[in-house]
C-alpha positions as CSV (number, residue, x, y, z in Angstrom):
1,M,60.5,-78.8,41.9
2,Q,57.9,-77.8,43.8
3,I,55.4,-81.0,41.7
4,T,57.4,-82.8,42.5
5,K,58.0,-81.6,46.6
6,F,54.1,-81.4,46.3
7,W,54.1,-85.7,45.2
8,V,56.2,-86.6,47.8
9,D,54.1,-85.2,50.3
10,N,51.0,-84.8,49.9
11,L,50.7,-88.1,47.5
12,K,53.8,-91.0,47.8
13,D,52.8,-93.6,48.8
14,R,48.8,-92.7,49.8
15,N,45.8,-94.6,49.2
16,H,43.5,-92.9,46.4
17,E,40.9,-91.4,49.1
18,Q,43.9,-89.2,50.6
19,H,44.5,-88.5,47.5
20,K,41.5,-86.6,47.3
21,L,42.3,-84.7,50.1
22,A,45.6,-83.6,48.6
23,P,45.8,-79.6,48.5
24,I,45.9,-79.6,45.2
25,R,44.9,-75.7,45.1
26,D,48.2,-75.1,47.6
27,L,50.3,-76.2,44.2
28,Q,48.5,-74.5,42.0
29,V,48.8,-70.3,44.2
30,T,52.3,-72.2,44.7
31,L,52.7,-72.4,40.3
32,K,51.1,-69.2,39.9
33,Q,53.3,-67.2,42.6
34,C,56.6,-68.7,40.5
35,I,55.2,-68.2,36.9
36,I,54.9,-64.4,38.0
37,Q,58.0,-63.9,39.1
38,T,59.3,-66.1,36.0
39,F,57.3,-64.6,33.4
40,G,55.3,-61.5,34.7
41,A,52.2,-60.6,36.3
42,P,51.1,-59.6,32.5
43,L,51.8,-62.9,30.8
44,T,50.8,-65.1,33.9
45,G,47.4,-62.7,34.3
46,R,46.0,-64.5,30.5
47,F,46.3,-68.2,32.6
48,S,43.1,-69.1,33.4
49,A,43.7,-72.4,35.3
50,I,46.7,-74.1,36.6
51,V,47.0,-77.8,35.1
52,P,50.2,-79.3,37.3
53,C,51.5,-82.9,35.7
54,L,52.0,-84.6,38.3
55,P,54.3,-87.8,38.3
56,F,52.9,-91.7,39.0
57,Y,53.9,-95.0,40.2
58,P,55.6,-96.8,37.6
59,S,54.7,-100.3,39.7
60,T,50.4,-99.2,38.4
61,K,48.5,-99.7,35.2
62,E,48.9,-95.9,34.3
63,N,51.7,-96.7,32.4
64,A,50.6,-99.8,30.2
65,L,47.1,-97.0,29.6
66,L,49.4,-94.6,28.4
67,L,51.2,-96.6,26.0
68,P,48.8,-97.4,23.4
69,T,48.4,-94.7,23.0
70,N,52.1,-93.8,22.0
71,V,52.4,-97.0,20.2
72,C,48.8,-96.0,17.8
73,A,50.6,-92.8,17.2
74,S,54.2,-93.9,16.3
75,C,52.4,-96.9,14.3
76,G,52.4,-96.1,10.3
77,M,54.5,-93.5,10.9
78,V,58.0,-94.0,9.1
79,S,58.9,-91.1,7.5
80,V,60.9,-91.3,4.3
81,N,63.3,-89.1,5.1
82,P,64.0,-88.4,8.9
83,N,64.7,-84.4,8.3
84,D,61.3,-83.9,6.6
85,T,59.4,-82.0,9.5
86,D,56.3,-81.4,7.4
87,G,54.9,-84.3,7.7
88,K,53.7,-84.9,5.2
89,R,55.5,-87.5,3.0
90,F,55.7,-91.5,4.2
91,A,57.2,-94.5,2.7
92,G,53.9,-95.6,3.1
93,T,50.9,-97.7,5.7
94,M,52.0,-100.4,7.6
95,F,49.4,-102.5,9.9
96,V,51.0,-103.5,12.4
97,N,50.6,-107.2,14.5
98,F,51.9,-107.2,18.3
99,V,53.1,-110.5,19.4
100,N,52.9,-110.8,23.5
101,D,51.4,-107.2,23.8
102,G,52.0,-107.2,27.8
103,E,55.4,-108.4,27.1
104,I,55.3,-105.3,25.0
105,A,54.0,-102.9,27.6
106,K,55.9,-104.3,30.2
107,H,59.8,-104.6,28.7
108,I,58.6,-100.9,27.5
109,A,57.6,-99.5,31.1
110,Q,60.5,-100.8,32.4
111,R,62.1,-97.3,30.9
112,Y,59.5,-94.8,32.9
113,R,61.8,-92.3,35.1
114,E,59.4,-90.0,37.2
115,E,61.2,-87.4,36.0
116,T,59.9,-86.9,33.0
117,G,56.5,-89.1,33.7
118,A,54.7,-89.8,30.9
119,R,57.4,-87.8,28.0
120,S,59.3,-91.3,28.9
121,L,57.2,-93.9,28.2
122,A,56.5,-91.6,24.7
123,D,60.7,-91.6,24.5
124,A,60.4,-95.3,25.1
125,V,57.7,-95.9,22.3
126,E,59.8,-94.2,19.9
127,E,62.8,-95.6,20.4
128,E,61.8,-99.7,20.7
129,I,58.6,-99.8,18.7
130,S,59.2,-96.9,16.1
131,D,62.6,-96.7,15.5
132,N,62.3,-100.8,15.2
133,M,59.5,-100.2,12.6
134,A,61.6,-98.3,10.4
135,A,64.2,-100.2,10.6
136,A,62.4,-103.2,9.4
137,F,60.9,-101.8,7.0
138,F,63.8,-100.0,5.0
139,E,66.2,-103.3,5.5
140,Q,63.3,-104.8,3.1
141,E,65.3,-106.4,0.4
142,G,64.4,-105.6,-3.4
143,E,61.5,-103.6,-4.8
144,I,59.0,-102.0,-1.4
145,K,55.9,-103.1,-2.8
146,D,51.8,-102.7,-1.1
147,E,52.7,-106.2,-0.3
148,S,56.4,-106.2,1.4
149,T,56.3,-107.3,5.0
150,A,58.6,-107.0,7.3
151,A,59.1,-108.0,10.7
152,A,61.0,-106.5,13.9
153,E,61.7,-107.6,17.1
154,L,62.0,-105.7,20.4
């Protein structure tokens, strides 16, 4: 709540030079007080810094910069068993070729939500790309071999 209020009061609809002048130290002090009230001074005293994750505009290029990281993290990570949480068993390696990647990025960027920030983009990549890749992989007819190919569309 404090972070969103700070963003609206000091950063939203402001230019880059005004962003540099935003009183981030005041926000850090406020957040530290909130953490002290919630968790107590002994735990809060162990923090050397509080770095708020501020929202950003869905219309800027920042969304497009975050998307490749999320996409690359999900490529090739198709688990054999969705309940297998140790991450050691995968169905195989996928070599992914995105057609019209700019359109894909625009489509996924539409799922951005200020309230959840970059997490909304990671979730969109998971739902729009990873889930579609896994479905295409497992819908293949017959035995899946190294040379098998699959196609998925958004």
